[in-house]
C-alpha positions in Angstrom: 22.9 -119.7 -169.2 22.7 -118.2 -172.6 19.3 -116.4 -172.2 18.6 -113.6 -174.7 16.3 -110.7 -174.6 14.1 -112.3 -177.2 13.5 -115.2 -174.8 12.3 -112.8 -172.1 10.1 -110.8 -174.5 8.5 -114.1 -175.6 7.7 -115.2 -172.1 6.4 -111.8 -171.2 4.1 -111.8 -174.2 2.8 -115.4 -173.5 2.0 -114.5 -169.9 0.3 -111.3 -171.0 -1.8 -112.7 -173.8 -2.6 -116.1 -172.4 -2.3 -117.8 -175.8 0.6 -118.5 -178.2 -1.5 -117.1 -181.0 -2.0 -113.8 -179.2 1.6 -113.6 -178.1 2.9 -114.2 -181.6 0.6 -111.5 -182.9 1.8 -109.0 -180.3 5.5 -109.8 -181.0 4.8 -109.7 -184.9 6.3 -113.1 -185.4 4.8 -116.5 -186.4 3.5 -118.9 -183.9 6.0 -121.6 -184.8 8.8 -119.2 -184.3 7.4 -118.3 -180.9 7.1 -121.9 -179.9 10.7 -122.5 -180.9 11.9 -119.5 -178.8 10.0 -120.8 -175.7 11.3 -124.3 -176.2 14.9 -122.9 -176.3 14.3 -120.9 -173.1 12.9 -123.9 -171.3 15.8 -126.1 -172.5 18.5 -123.6 -171.4 16.9 -123.1 -168.0 16.2 -126.9 -167.6 12.7 -126.1 -166.3 9.1 -126.2 -167.7 7.8 -122.6 -167.8 4.5 -123.1 -169.7 2.0 -126.0 -169.4 0.4 -126.5 -172.8 -2.6 -128.6 -173.8 -4.7 -128.6 -176.9 -7.2 -126.4 -175.2 -5.4 -124.2 -172.6 -2.1 -122.6 -171.7 -0.9 -121.6 -168.3 2.4 -120.5 -166.6 4.0 -122.8 -164.1 5.2 -121.6 -160.8 8.8 -120.9 -162.2 7.1 -119.5 -165.3 5.0 -117.1 -163.3 8.0 -115.8 -161.4 10.2 -115.4 -164.5 7.3 -113.6 -166.3 7.1 -111.0 -163.6 10.8 -110.6 -163.5 11.0 -110.4 -167.3 8.6 -107.4 -167.3 10.7 -105.6 -164.7 14.0 -106.4 -166.4 12.7 -105.3 -169.8 11.2 -102.0 -168.5 14.5 -101.2 -166.7 16.4 -101.9 -169.9 14.1 -99.7 -172.0 14.5 -96.9 -169.6 18.3 -97.2 -169.4 18.6 -97.2 -173.2 16.4 -94.2 -173.6 18.4 -92.4 -170.9 21.7 -93.3 -172.6 20.3 -91.9 -175.9 19.1 -88.7 -174.1 15.5 -89.5 -174.8 14.2 -90.3 -171.4 11.6 -87.7 -170.2 10.5 -87.6 -166.6 7.7 -90.2 -166.4 4.7 -90.1 -164.1 4.5 -91.8 -160.8 2.2 -94.9 -161.3 -0.1 -95.6 -158.4 -2.4 -98.6 -158.4 -5.2 -100.0 -156.1 -7.7 -102.8 -156.2 -10.8 -101.2 -154.9 -10.9 -97.8 -153.2 -7.4 -96.3 -152.8 -7.7 -94.4 -149.5 -11.4 -93.6 -149.7 -12.3 -90.0 -148.9 -8.7 -89.1 -148.5 -7.8 -90.0 -152.1 -8.7 -86.8 -153.9 -7.3 -84.4 -151.3 -4.1 -86.4 -151.1 -3.6 -86.4 -154.8 -4.5 -82.7 -155.2 -2.1 -81.8 -152.3 0.7 -83.8 -154.1 -0.1 -82.0 -157.4 0.3 -78.6 -155.7 3.5 -79.5 -154.0 5.1 -81.5 -156.8 3.7 -80.3 -160.2 6.7 -81.7 -162.0 5.8 -85.3 -161.0 2.3 -86.2 -162.1 0.6 -89.3 -160.6 -1.2 -91.7 -162.9 -3.7 -94.0 -161.1 -4.8 -97.4 -162.2 -7.3 -99.9 -160.7 -6.1 -103.6 -161.0 -7.4 -106.8 -159.6 -3.9 -107.6 -158.3 -1.9 -104.4 -157.7 0.9 -106.3 -156.0 1.6 -108.2 -159.2 2.0 -104.8 -161.0 4.8 -103.9 -158.6 6.5 -107.2 -159.1 6.3 -106.7 -162.9 7.5 -103.1 -162.7 4.2 -101.8 -164.0 3.5 -99.7 -160.9 5.6 -97.6 -158.5 3.4 -97.8 -155.5 0.1 -99.5 -154.6 -2.5 -99.3 -151.9 -3.4 -102.7 -150.5 -6.2 -103.7 -148.1 -4.8 -106.8 -146.2 -1.2 -107.5 -145.3 1.0 -108.2 -148.3 3.0 -111.5 -148.4 5.8 -111.3 -145.9 8.0 -113.6 -147.8 8.1 -111.5 -151.0 11.6 -110.1 -151.3 10.6 -107.7 -154.0 8.1 -105.7 -152.0 8.3 -103.2 -149.1 5.1 -102.2 -147.3 3.9 -100.0 -144.4 0.5 -99.7 -142.8 -0.8 -96.1 -143.4 -4.3 -96.1 -142.0 -7.2 -98.2 -140.7 -10.8 -98.2 -141.9 -14.1 -99.3 -140.2 -15.9 -102.2 -141.7 -19.2 -101.2 -143.2 -22.2 -103.3 -144.1 -23.7 -102.7 -147.6 -27.5 -103.2 -147.3 -30.1 -103.0 -150.0 -32.3 -99.9 -149.8 -35.7 -101.1 -148.4 -34.2 -104.0 -146.4 -35.3 -104.2 -142.7 -31.7 -103.5 -141.6 -31.3 -100.4 -143.8 -33.0 -98.1 -141.3 -30.6 -98.9 -138.5 -27.8 -96.6 -137.4 -25.4 -99.6 -137.3 -25.5 -103.4 -137.4 -23.7 -106.4 -135.9 -22.2 -109.4 -137.6 -24.9 -111.5 -136.1 -27.5 -109.3 -137.9 -25.9 -110.3 -141.2 -25.4 -114.0 -140.4 -28.8 -115.0 -141.6 -28.4 -113.2 -144.9 -26.5 -114.2 -148.1 -23.3 -112.3 -148.2 -21.8 -111.2 -151.5 -18.0 -111.5 -151.7 -16.0 -109.7 -154.3 -13.2 -111.7 -156.1 -11.1 -108.6 -156.4 -11.2 -107.6 -152.7 -9.5 -109.6 -149.9 -11.1 -107.6 -147.0 -14.0 -110.0 -146.3 -14.5 -113.7 -146.2 -16.9 -116.0 -144.3 -14.1 -116.3 -141.7 -15.0 -112.9 -140.5 -17.9 -114.6 -138.6 -17.4 -117.1 -135.8 -17.3 -120.8 -136.7 -20.7 -122.3 -136.7 -22.4 -119.0 -137.4 -21.0 -118.2 -140.8 -23.5 -116.9 -143.5 -24.2 -118.3 -146.9 -21.9 -116.5 -149.5 -21.9 -115.9 -153.2 -18.7 -114.7 -155.0 -19.0 -112.1 -157.8 -16.1 -111.1 -160.1 -15.9 -107.3 -159.5 -17.2 -104.2 -157.8 -19.9 -103.4 -160.3 -21.4 -106.9 -159.9 -21.0 -106.7 -156.2 -23.0 -103.5 -156.0 -25.6 -104.7 -158.4 -26.1 -108.0 -156.6 -26.7 -106.1 -153.3 -28.9 -103.3 -154.7 -31.3 -105.9 -156.2 -31.8 -107.5 -152.8 -30.1 -110.8 -153.6 -27.4 -110.3 -150.9 -25.8 -107.9 -148.4 -22.1 -107.2 -148.2 -19.3 -106.2 -145.9 -16.5 -103.9 -147.0 -14.0 -101.3 -145.8 -15.0 -97.7 -145.3 -13.1 -96.5 -148.3 -15.8 -98.2 -150.5 -18.4 -95.9 -149.1 -16.7 -92.9 -150.7 -15.3 -94.5 -153.8 -18.4 -96.5 -154.8 -21.7 -94.9 -153.7 -24.8 -96.5 -155.1 -28.4 -95.3 -155.0 -29.7 -98.7 -154.2 -27.2 -99.5 -151.4 -26.9 -98.1 -147.9 -23.7 -98.4 -145.9 -23.8 -98.9 -142.2 -21.0 -99.4 -139.6 -20.5 -102.9 -138.3 -20.0 -102.4 -134.7 -18.3 -105.7 -133.7 -16.0 -106.2 -136.7 -12.2 -105.5 -136.6 -11.1 -102.6 -138.8 -9.3 -103.1 -142.1 -5.7 -101.9 -142.3 -4.6 -100.2 -145.5 -1.0 -100.6 -146.6 1.2 -98.7 -149.0 3.6 -100.9 -150.8 6.5 -100.3 -153.2 9.4 -102.2 -154.8 12.4 -103.1 -152.6 14.4 -101.3 -155.4 12.2 -98.4 -156.3 12.0 -97.7 -160.1 11.0 -94.1 -159.7 13.0 -91.4 -157.9 9.9 -89.9 -156.2 8.8 -93.1 -154.6 10.1 -92.2 -151.1 8.8 -88.6 -151.3 5.3 -89.9 -152.2 5.4 -92.4 -149.4 6.3 -89.6 -146.9 3.5 -87.4 -148.5 0.9 -90.2 -147.9 1.9 -90.7 -144.3 2.0 -87.0 -143.4 -1.3 -86.2 -145.2 -3.1 -89.0 -143.5 -1.7 -88.1 -140.1 -2.8 -84.5 -140.6 -6.3 -85.7 -141.7 -6.7 -87.9 -138.6 -5.7 -85.0 -136.3 -8.2 -82.7 -138.0 -10.9 -85.3 -137.7 -10.1 -85.8 -134.0 -10.3 -82.1 -133.3 -13.6 -81.8 -135.2 -15.0 -84.7 -133.2 -13.9 -83.1 -129.9 -15.5 -79.8 -131.0 -18.8 -81.5 -131.9 -18.7 -83.3 -128.5 -18.1 -80.0 -126.7 -20.9 -78.3 -128.6 -23.2 -81.2 -127.7 -22.3 -80.9 -124.0 -22.9 -77.2 -124.1 -26.3 -77.6 -125.8 -27.3 -80.2 -123.2 -26.2 -77.8 -120.4 -28.2 -74.9 -121.8 -31.2 -77.2 -122.2 -30.9 -78.3 -118.6 -30.5 -74.7 -117.3 -33.5 -73.7 -119.3 -35.6 -76.6 -117.9 -34.5 -75.6 -114.3 -35.3 -72.0 -114.8 -38.8 -72.9 -116.3 -39.5 -75.1 -113.3 -38.5 -72.4 -110.9 -40.8 -69.8 -112.6 -43.6 -72.4 -112.6 -43.2 -72.9 -108.8 -43.2 -69.1 -108.2 -46.3 -68.6 -110.3 -48.3 -71.5 -108.7 -50.9 -70.3 -106.2 -50.4 -71.5 -102.6 -52.7 -74.3 -101.5 -55.4 -73.4 -98.9 -54.7 -74.8 -95.5 -57.0 -77.6 -94.1 
């Protein structure tokens, strides 16, 4: 197939911009020239890549796959040419996530990496579909909540931690004063679902007891919907640390399965520090879990010691009371 770089750049721009007009503007060519280039590519491949009507444009299945591959190929080519010309400077490691990275561990993890590897800065990016960034070569590693597609040959992933599910309750709601809630407590409420998070759906509840749901486009809308009292929400624990809100209280959901957080990267890593960062994430989270476990054990031991002292004090007080009590007169 006689496919040229201009064909791949055309498809990449069309997929990015969503319109022929926008893609032509981005490529600095005329729209008729772009249409001819796209037609050539489809003719040479023998497959329709773009569905066009007078009002809309969308990539077909083959077009979507080639669009992602085109980004990856063009990025690798640009790096190779810059390297050959001696112009390739070490680039940052690009880390993406959809919602909350790894919650309270995010900042310590990245600070620790910066101290250990100052020569490899990490650039973070929030995206609605981080896995798509990997497939297009626009990210080096991503955090995902929910298992990635097992049939995707371009991605490798590993579970790195698990998070409790948390209910997001409006301040002032009758449930907000509890220490924890159950799924049944939320079943009578309207539950807000975020379109950019795959951790919660109505299927979390048993069939026949599923709540009403409303879907919102992003985290800001999700938080605002809950804070105004229009709904409640269920999310992973990372959200508590990444997205606190004065109008929302987060409570553990005691009978919901935890959410598994995965780290994913390309099957052929595009950055030389990919494996080092993966090892860093795993070791840092393992050390954090160990420290949290030891702290919990320490608190438990202190609690038992306090209860023991309280019991001893109570017994001693009772003994003194008995000693100081006057004997009853005999009958």
